[in-house]
NUFINU-299462 format. One record per residue (C-alpha): x, y, z. Coordinates in nm, 2 decimals, always signed. Layout:
REM NUFINU-299462
- x  y  z
- X  Y  Z
...
***
This chain:
REM NUFINU-299462
- x  y  z
- -1.46  -2.64  -1.67
- -1.29  -2.32  -1.57
- -1.40  -2.21  -1.22
- -1.51  -1.85  -1.15
- -1.27  -1.60  -0.99
- -1.23  -1.64  -0.62
- -1.44  -1.40  -0.41
- -1.55  -1.36  -0.05
- -1.91  -1.39  -0.17
- -2.20  -1.64  -0.15
- -2.41  -1.65  -0.46
- -2.30  -1.39  -0.72
- -2.66  -1.29  -0.80
- -2.72  -1.21  -0.43
- -2.40  -1.01  -0.38
- -2.55  -0.66  -0.40
- -2.84  -0.75  -0.17
- -2.61  -0.90  +0.09
- -2.38  -0.59  +0.06
- -2.67  -0.36  +0.14
- -2.77  -0.58  +0.43
- -2.41  -0.57  +0.56
- -2.38  -0.19  +0.52
- -2.68  -0.11  +0.74
- -2.57  -0.37  +1.00
- -2.24  -0.19  +1.08
- -2.28  +0.16  +0.94
- -2.56  +0.29  +1.17
- -2.56  +0.64  +1.01
- -2.74  +0.47  +0.71
- -3.09  +0.34  +0.66
- -3.25  +0.15  +0.37
- -3.55  +0.27  +0.18
- -3.80  -0.02  +0.18
- -3.65  -0.33  +0.03
- -3.48  -0.13  -0.24
- -3.11  -0.11  -0.30
- -3.12  +0.25  -0.19
- -2.92  +0.37  +0.11
- -3.00  +0.70  +0.27
- -2.89  +0.91  +0.57
- -3.07  +0.78  +0.87
- -3.16  +1.14  +0.96
- -3.31  +1.23  +0.62
- -3.66  +1.30  +0.75
- -3.53  +1.59  +0.96
- -3.37  +1.75  +0.66
- -3.64  +1.71  +0.39
- -3.79  +2.06  +0.43
- -3.47  +2.25  +0.51
- -3.20  +2.12  +0.27
- -3.17  +2.02  -0.09
- -3.14  +1.64  -0.12
- -2.85  +1.51  -0.32
- -2.88  +1.17  -0.48
- -2.62  +0.98  -0.68
- -2.56  +0.62  -0.77
- -2.49  +0.38  -1.05
- -2.38  +0.02  -1.08
- -2.24  -0.16  -0.78
- -1.88  -0.28  -0.78
- -1.73  +0.07  -0.73
- -1.74  +0.07  -0.35
- -1.72  +0.28  -0.15
- -1.89  +0.48  -0.42
- -2.16  +0.56  -0.39
- -2.31  +0.46  -0.05
- -1.99  +0.54  +0.13
- -2.05  +0.91  +0.05
- -2.39  +0.92  +0.21
- -2.38  +1.15  +0.51
- -2.40  +1.51  +0.63
- -2.20  +1.73  +0.40
- -2.22  +1.49  +0.10
- -2.50  +1.27  -0.04
- -2.85  +1.23  +0.10
- -2.90  +0.89  -0.07
- -2.73  +0.65  -0.31
- -2.91  +0.42  -0.55
- -2.73  +0.10  -0.63
- -2.77  -0.10  -0.94
- -2.65  -0.45  -1.01
- -2.28  -0.50  -1.06
- -2.17  -0.25  -1.33
- -2.54  -0.20  -1.42
- -2.74  +0.12  -1.39
- -3.01  +0.12  -1.13
- -3.37  +0.12  -1.26
- -3.56  +0.45  -1.31
- -3.82  +0.33  -1.05
- -3.55  +0.28  -0.79
- -3.41  +0.63  -0.86
- -3.76  +0.78  -0.84
- -3.83  +0.60  -0.51
- -3.51  +0.76  -0.37
- -3.63  +1.10  -0.48
- -3.97  +1.05  -0.34
- -3.83  +0.92  -0.01
- -3.57  +1.19  +0.07
- -3.66  +1.51  -0.12
- -3.88  +1.78  +0.01
- -3.97  +2.14  -0.08
- -3.61  +2.25  -0.13
- -3.58  +2.00  -0.41
- -3.33  +1.74  -0.53
- -3.01  +1.73  -0.72
- -2.91  +1.42  -0.91
- -2.53  +1.37  -0.97
- -2.48  +1.12  -1.26
- -2.17  +0.98  -1.41
- -2.18  +1.00  -1.79
- -2.29  +0.65  -1.90
- -2.59  +0.61  -2.12
- -2.79  +0.38  -1.89
- -2.74  +0.61  -1.59
- -2.83  +0.92  -1.79
- -3.15  +0.76  -1.91
- -3.27  +0.60  -1.59
- -3.19  +0.90  -1.37
- -3.34  +1.12  -1.64
- -3.67  +0.93  -1.64
- -3.69  +0.95  -1.27
- -3.61  +1.32  -1.27
- -3.89  +1.40  -1.52
- -4.14  +1.19  -1.32
- -4.04  +1.37  -1.00
- -4.08  +1.71  -1.16
- -4.42  +1.61  -1.28
- -4.50  +1.52  -0.92
- -4.41  +1.87  -0.82
- -4.06  +1.80  -0.68
- -3.80  +2.05  -0.80
- -3.51  +1.86  -0.95
- -3.19  +1.92  -1.14
- -2.93  +1.69  -1.28
- -2.55  +1.74  -1.31
- -2.36  +1.50  -1.54
- -2.00  +1.43  -1.47
- -1.76  +1.34  -1.75
- -1.41  +1.36  -1.61
- -1.23  +1.07  -1.79
- -0.95  +1.20  -2.00
- -0.85  +0.86  -2.15
- -1.03  +0.87  -2.48
- -1.09  +1.12  -2.75
- -1.45  +1.24  -2.76
- -1.65  +1.11  -3.05
- -2.02  +1.06  -3.12
- -2.28  +1.16  -2.86
- -2.16  +0.94  -2.57
- -1.89  +1.18  -2.46
- -1.63  +1.12  -2.19
- -1.70  +0.87  -1.91
- -1.76  +0.97  -1.55
- -1.52  +0.82  -1.31
- -1.35  +0.89  -0.97
- -1.35  +1.27  -1.00
- -1.73  +1.25  -0.94
- -1.64  +1.24  -0.57
- -1.53  +1.60  -0.58
- -1.87  +1.69  -0.73
- -2.04  +1.51  -0.44
- -1.84  +1.71  -0.19
- -1.90  +2.05  -0.36
- -2.27  +1.99  -0.39
- -2.29  +1.85  -0.04
- -2.12  +2.14  +0.12
- -2.36  +2.38  -0.05
- -2.67  +2.18  +0.05
- -2.55  +2.15  +0.41
- -2.51  +2.53  +0.42
- -2.88  +2.56  +0.33
- -2.83  +2.70  -0.02
- -3.12  +2.68  -0.27
- -3.13  +2.41  -0.55
- -3.00  +2.65  -0.81
- -2.69  +2.73  -0.61
- -2.63  +2.37  -0.51
- -2.65  +2.27  -0.88
- -2.43  +2.55  -0.97
- -2.16  +2.44  -0.72
- -2.18  +2.09  -0.86
- -2.14  +2.22  -1.22
- -1.85  +2.44  -1.12
- -1.68  +2.14  -0.97
- -1.76  +1.91  -1.26
- -1.61  +2.16  -1.51
- -1.28  +2.18  -1.31
- -1.21  +1.81  -1.29
- -1.00  +1.57  -1.51
- -0.92  +1.20  -1.43
- -0.71  +0.93  -1.58
- -0.63  +0.57  -1.47
- -0.39  +0.29  -1.54
- -0.46  -0.08  -1.47
- -0.22  -0.37  -1.43
- -0.50  -0.63  -1.42
- -0.86  -0.61  -1.53
- -1.14  -0.67  -1.28
- -1.32  -1.00  -1.23
- -1.70  -0.99  -1.20
- -1.87  -1.21  -0.94
- -1.94  -1.55  -1.10
- -1.72  -1.49  -1.40
- -1.41  -1.67  -1.49
- -1.08  -1.49  -1.42
- -0.98  -1.25  -1.70
- -0.65  -1.30  -1.88
- -0.69  -0.98  -2.09
- -0.36  -0.83  -1.96
- -0.08  -1.09  -1.99
- +0.28  -1.08  -1.88
- +0.41  -0.74  -1.81
- +0.13  -0.54  -1.98
- -0.06  -0.25  -1.84
- -0.36  -0.07  -1.99
- -0.36  +0.31  -1.99
- -0.71  +0.45  -1.95
- -0.90  +0.13  -1.87
- -1.25  +0.21  -1.77
- -1.40  +0.15  -1.43
- -1.61  -0.13  -1.57
- -1.31  -0.29  -1.74
- -1.38  -0.12  -2.07
- -1.08  -0.08  -2.31
- -0.86  +0.22  -2.25
- -0.64  +0.43  -2.48
- -0.37  +0.16  -2.53
- -0.17  -0.12  -2.37
- +0.20  -0.11  -2.31
- +0.48  -0.26  -2.11
- +0.48  -0.17  -1.74
- +0.72  +0.11  -1.66
- +0.83  +0.29  -1.34
- +0.57  +0.46  -1.12
- +0.70  +0.81  -1.20
- +0.65  +0.74  -1.57
- +0.30  +0.61  -1.52
- +0.21  +0.91  -1.32
- +0.35  +1.14  -1.59
- +0.13  +0.95  -1.85
- -0.18  +1.01  -1.64
- -0.11  +1.37  -1.57
- -0.01  +1.44  -1.93
- -0.35  +1.30  -2.04
- -0.54  +1.52  -1.80
- -0.34  +1.84  -1.85
- -0.18  +1.84  -2.19
- -0.45  +1.71  -2.42
- -0.64  +1.98  -2.62
- -1.00  +2.01  -2.50
- -0.95  +1.86  -2.16
- -0.85  +2.02  -1.83
- -0.67  +2.35  -1.87
- -0.50  +2.48  -1.56
- -0.27  +2.79  -1.56
- +0.06  +2.77  -1.39
- +0.04  +2.88  -1.03
- -0.31  +2.74  -0.99
- -0.39  +2.55  -0.67
- -0.52  +2.20  -0.74
- -0.67  +1.92  -0.54
- -0.56  +1.56  -0.61
- -0.74  +1.23  -0.57
- -0.51  +0.93  -0.57
- -0.78  +0.66  -0.62
- -0.72  +0.29  -0.56
- -0.91  +0.10  -0.83
- -0.93  -0.20  -0.60
- -0.62  -0.40  -0.54
- -0.33  -0.16  -0.52
- -0.13  -0.19  -0.20
- -0.09  +0.10  +0.04
- +0.28  +0.11  -0.04
- +0.20  +0.16  -0.41
- -0.06  +0.42  -0.34
- +0.18  +0.62  -0.13
- +0.45  +0.61  -0.40
- +0.20  +0.73  -0.65
- +0.10  +1.02  -0.42
- +0.46  +1.12  -0.39
- +0.51  +1.11  -0.77
- +0.19  +1.31  -0.83
- +0.29  +1.59  -0.60
- +0.64  +1.61  -0.75
- +0.51  +1.61  -1.10
- +0.25  +1.87  -1.04
- +0.50  +2.10  -0.87
- +0.74  +2.05  -1.16
- +0.46  +2.17  -1.39
- +0.43  +2.49  -1.19
- +0.10  +2.39  -1.02
- +0.03  +2.41  -0.65
- -0.12  +2.09  -0.51
- -0.28  +2.19  -0.18
- -0.54  +1.92  -0.10
- -0.50  +1.54  -0.15
- -0.71  +1.23  -0.09
- -0.55  +0.89  -0.10
- -0.73  +0.56  -0.09
- -1.02  +0.37  -0.25
- -1.29  +0.61  -0.35
- -1.43  +0.47  -0.68
- -1.31  +0.12  -0.74
- -1.35  -0.14  -1.00
- -1.40  -0.46  -0.79
- -1.05  -0.62  -0.77
- -0.88  -0.43  -1.05
- -0.51  -0.37  -0.97
- -0.49  -0.01  -1.08
- -0.48  +0.36  -0.98
- -0.65  +0.67  -1.11
- -0.56  +1.03  -1.06
- -0.82  +1.30  -1.05
- -0.74  +1.67  -1.04
- -0.96  +1.96  -0.95
- -0.86  +2.32  -1.03
- -0.93  +2.50  -0.70
- -1.06  +2.85  -0.63
- -1.18  +2.99  -0.31
- -1.53  +2.84  -0.31
- -1.41  +2.50  -0.43
- -1.14  +2.48  -0.16
- -1.39  +2.58  +0.10
- -1.62  +2.31  -0.02
- -1.35  +2.04  +0.01
- -1.26  +2.17  +0.35
- -1.62  +2.17  +0.48
- -1.70  +1.90  +0.74
- -1.87  +1.58  +0.63
- -1.99  +1.28  +0.82
- -1.98  +1.06  +0.50
- -1.79  +0.74  +0.62
- -1.58  +0.69  +0.31
- -1.46  +1.05  +0.27
- -1.15  +0.98  +0.48
- -0.89  +1.24  +0.55
- -0.85  +1.53  +0.32
- -0.48  +1.62  +0.35
- -0.38  +1.98  +0.35
- -0.05  +1.97  +0.16
- +0.00  +2.34  +0.12
- +0.36  +2.46  +0.17
- +0.66  +2.25  +0.25
- +0.64  +1.91  +0.44
- +0.76  +1.89  +0.79
- +1.14  +1.90  +0.81
- +1.33  +1.58  +0.91
- +1.44  +1.58  +1.27
- +1.81  +1.57  +1.35
- +1.99  +1.23  +1.35
- +1.99  +1.11  +1.71
- +2.32  +1.01  +1.85
- +2.44  +0.81  +2.15
- +2.58  +1.00  +2.44
- +2.95  +1.07  +2.38
- +3.05  +0.87  +2.69
- +2.88  +0.56  +2.56
- +3.05  +0.55  +2.22
- +3.31  +0.28  +2.20
- +3.64  +0.40  +2.07
- +3.92  +0.16  +2.00
- +4.27  +0.23  +2.11
- +4.39  +0.20  +1.75
- +4.60  -0.11  +1.81
- +4.62  -0.36  +1.53
- +4.65  -0.73  +1.52
- +4.73  -0.83  +1.16
- +4.65  -1.20  +1.23
- +4.30  -1.13  +1.35
- +4.24  -0.88  +1.06
- +4.35  -1.15  +0.81
- +4.11  -1.41  +0.98
- +3.82  -1.17  +0.96
- +3.89  -1.09  +0.60
- +3.91  -1.45  +0.51
- +3.59  -1.53  +0.68
- +3.39  -1.25  +0.52
- +3.53  -1.34  +0.17
- +3.43  -1.70  +0.22
- +3.08  -1.60  +0.33
- +3.02  -1.36  +0.05
- +3.13  -1.62  -0.21
- +2.86  -1.86  -0.08
- +2.58  -1.62  -0.15
- +2.43  -1.82  -0.44
- +2.41  -2.14  -0.24
- +2.26  -1.96  +0.06
- +2.00  -1.79  -0.16
- +1.90  -2.11  -0.33
- +1.85  -2.28  +0.00
- +1.65  -1.99  +0.14
- +1.42  -1.98  -0.16
- +1.32  -2.34  -0.07
- +1.30  -2.29  +0.31
- +1.25  -1.92  +0.37
- +1.19  -1.59  +0.18
- +1.50  -1.61  -0.04
- +1.70  -1.32  +0.11
- +1.95  -1.50  +0.34
- +2.23  -1.50  +0.08
- +2.20  -1.14  -0.01
- +2.17  -1.03  +0.35
- +2.48  -1.23  +0.46
- +2.67  -1.10  +0.16
- +2.58  -0.74  +0.24
- +2.70  -0.79  +0.60
- +3.02  -0.96  +0.49
- +3.11  -0.69  +0.24
- +3.04  -0.41  +0.49
- +3.27  -0.57  +0.75
- +3.54  -0.61  +0.48
- +3.50  -0.25  +0.38
- +3.52  -0.13  +0.74
- +3.79  -0.36  +0.85
- +4.08  -0.11  +0.80
- +3.91  +0.12  +1.06
- +3.88  -0.15  +1.33
- +4.11  -0.16  +1.63
- +4.18  -0.53  +1.57
- +4.41  -0.54  +1.87
- +4.14  -0.43  +2.11
- +3.89  -0.71  +2.14
- +3.62  -0.51  +2.32
- +3.63  -0.23  +2.05
- +3.66  -0.48  +1.77
- +3.34  -0.67  +1.86
- +3.15  -0.34  +1.89
- +3.28  -0.23  +1.56
- +3.17  -0.56  +1.40
- +2.83  -0.51  +1.55
- +2.81  -0.16  +1.41
- +2.89  -0.29  +1.06
- +2.63  -0.56  +1.09
- +2.37  -0.31  +1.21
- +2.44  -0.07  +0.93
- +2.42  -0.34  +0.65
- +2.21  -0.64  +0.73
- +1.87  -0.56  +0.89
- +1.61  -0.83  +0.94
- +1.61  -1.10  +1.20
- +1.95  -1.24  +1.12
- +2.11  -0.90  +1.14
- +1.95  -0.82  +1.47
- +2.05  -1.15  +1.62
- +2.41  -1.12  +1.51
- +2.43  -0.77  +1.64
- +2.30  -0.88  +1.98
- +2.55  -1.17  +1.99
- +2.84  -0.94  +1.91
- +2.75  -0.67  +2.16
- +2.70  -0.93  +2.44
- +3.03  -1.09  +2.34
- +3.20  -0.75  +2.37
- +3.07  -0.70  +2.72
- +3.20  -1.04  +2.82
- +3.54  -0.97  +2.66
- +3.56  -0.65  +2.86
- +3.50  -0.85  +3.18
- +3.80  -1.07  +3.09
- +3.63  -1.38  +2.97
- +3.85  -1.42  +2.67
- +3.75  -1.52  +2.32
- +3.58  -1.85  +2.41
- +3.39  -1.70  +2.70
- +3.29  -1.41  +2.49
- +3.16  -1.64  +2.21
- +2.96  -1.83  +2.47
- +2.81  -1.50  +2.61
- +2.71  -1.39  +2.26
- +2.54  -1.72  +2.18
- +2.36  -1.72  +2.51
- +2.23  -1.37  +2.44
- +2.11  -1.47  +2.10
- +1.92  -1.76  +2.26
- +1.76  -1.54  +2.52
- +1.65  -1.25  +2.30
- +1.56  -1.46  +2.00
- +1.38  -1.72  +2.21
- +1.57  -2.00  +2.03
- +1.69  -2.34  +2.14
- +1.91  -2.60  +1.98
- +1.73  -2.83  +1.73
- +1.50  -2.56  +1.60
- +1.68  -2.54  +1.26
- +1.84  -2.20  +1.31
- +2.19  -2.04  +1.33
- +2.20  -2.17  +1.68
- +2.24  -2.52  +1.55
- +2.59  -2.41  +1.42
- +2.67  -2.17  +1.70
- +2.60  -2.39  +2.00
- +2.83  -2.67  +1.89
- +3.10  -2.42  +1.81
- +3.06  -2.26  +2.15
- +3.09  -2.60  +2.32
- +3.40  -2.68  +2.12
- +3.56  -2.35  +2.21
- +3.48  -2.38  +2.58
- +3.63  -2.73  +2.58
- +3.96  -2.57  +2.46
- +3.94  -2.64  +2.09
- +4.12  -2.41  +1.85
- +3.96  -2.22  +1.57
- +3.96  -2.52  +1.33
- +3.79  -2.74  +1.59
- +3.53  -2.48  +1.65
- +3.46  -2.43  +1.28
- +3.44  -2.80  +1.23
- +3.18  -2.82  +1.51
- +2.98  -2.54  +1.35
- +2.99  -2.72  +1.01
- +2.87  -3.04  +1.16
- +2.59  -2.87  +1.35
- +2.48  -2.68  +1.03
- +2.47  -3.00  +0.83
- +2.25  -3.16  +1.09
- +1.98  -2.91  +1.02
- +1.90  -3.11  +0.70
- +1.69  -3.35  +0.90
- +1.54  -3.10  +1.15
- +1.19  -2.98  +1.16
- +1.18  -2.60  +1.15
- +1.04  -2.46  +1.47
- +1.15  -2.10  +1.42
- +1.20  -1.85  +1.14
- +1.03  -1.83  +0.80
- +1.08  -2.20  +0.74
- +0.84  -2.26  +1.03
- +0.56  -2.16  +0.78
- +0.68  -2.39  +0.51
- +0.57  -2.75  +0.46
- +0.85  -2.97  +0.59
- +0.84  -3.18  +0.28
- +0.95  -2.88  +0.08
- +1.29  -2.84  +0.27
- +1.37  -3.20  +0.36
- +1.74  -3.26  +0.30
- +1.81  -2.88  +0.27
- +2.03  -2.73  +0.54
- +1.93  -2.41  +0.72
- +2.09  -2.13  +0.53
- +2.16  -1.92  +0.84
- +2.34  -2.21  +1.01
- +2.54  -2.27  +0.69
- +2.63  -1.90  +0.68
- +2.78  -1.93  +1.03
- +2.98  -2.24  +0.92
- +3.11  -2.08  +0.60
- +3.23  -1.77  +0.79
- +3.41  -1.95  +1.07
- +3.56  -2.21  +0.83
- +3.71  -1.93  +0.62
- +3.82  -1.76  +0.94
- +3.98  -2.08  +1.08
- +4.16  -2.15  +0.75
- +4.35  -1.82  +0.80
- +4.43  -1.89  +1.16
***
């Protein structure tokens, strides 16, 4: 029997109730209406007779919509249905009766049949009870061609409508003007999304609807089919697809060149912050290329679809009143930061540089033998990249071979510029090449060792003493010890052989023997420390083997 998708939930049918309970436990600006799935501003009684109440809602599973937008300057209350299910008309009516007073109530509804009907029933009952009510329906989805009576779906752009209406209500405007502000915002919005995975409902088995490298263009926020599926492409191309659907389709959002626009980069649930930021970059560049002026931007989860891996873009064509509405203050916890992106971004600061007196300059002297040894060592190391990579895939994160190869190739490329006859300058130059090319823990450790070795060489400790000083510095800064299955298990035996008077071949042999010994060691440092020891039993530490490969190649040319 297939098990349901993994969730941080208890019983699926209690998820919405427990979510409501959790919300009022930690978000003390909210209160619950009776035992309903209705969350309202805790201060709503003080506003009933002075401000228009704004209510929105819909199915759960889109968090932070809608309860996250309850607060001064946005919604007065949110009515939560079951997961992807419209709330009942009685729940909506209860919300109206609880929070609306003489100024009346505006209902903001996403264009789904169930929401229209249930909010509509509640509105008519409220009006019959003497409460002034209006409804604004949001249909901002640009994914599908309009056909029949259902119209376009309401999705993440609804958040802009909440903000426009909330700003008007907070300013004390009458119901007609609050509704007018909401309608103006709704008419100026277009949205489009792309999903890489569908969402998984609580208690349901995981969906395999999108297989392999497929994405779905225009998938709905309930997992409904979109416009089409296709192979995944680069982010810039996906952003172009979304913006073209919003701006280029006849009958959708028409925005003249030079118009200021607000942009919502909405996380549909599972996109990483890195991906969201790259999408934001692409959206700004694309809009500017089209001759538009993006001046306001929201980035984050605003209207999600449970755990869907996807992103949607919403645009709002701005004028003075709409810009002022977006900029107006709000206490809604999920509004986040509205970024003012008018004008050029901050210029990059100048590249910092070391004081001139601290820059190590070689004397230009050359030692062809040393140069040949370094060249041989780097070539030997670079040639072993496949083996190092394979070992590191088992016992680490798989990047050791590539990292070492980058460092070796950089040293080889820079070698003609080194003062190979000046040991102090040579060691610093090697450290500079490593610093510029390797990165990561191994790059940092090798740079530390080389710079410490340079200092020892300057003090007259010779090559063996300098090697010892470098290894000791690596142990100190990296907090490593012999027997931990690291580079040190090759370097320490090599240091001891050199200090005992051994030549390059003897030192290299000691490094190789030490590196081979890591096959039976338990990892107590590095990424392998997180891997089950059974997985890497009999596999040498790739960092230690990299040391052995380099110094063996170097010694062979001695």
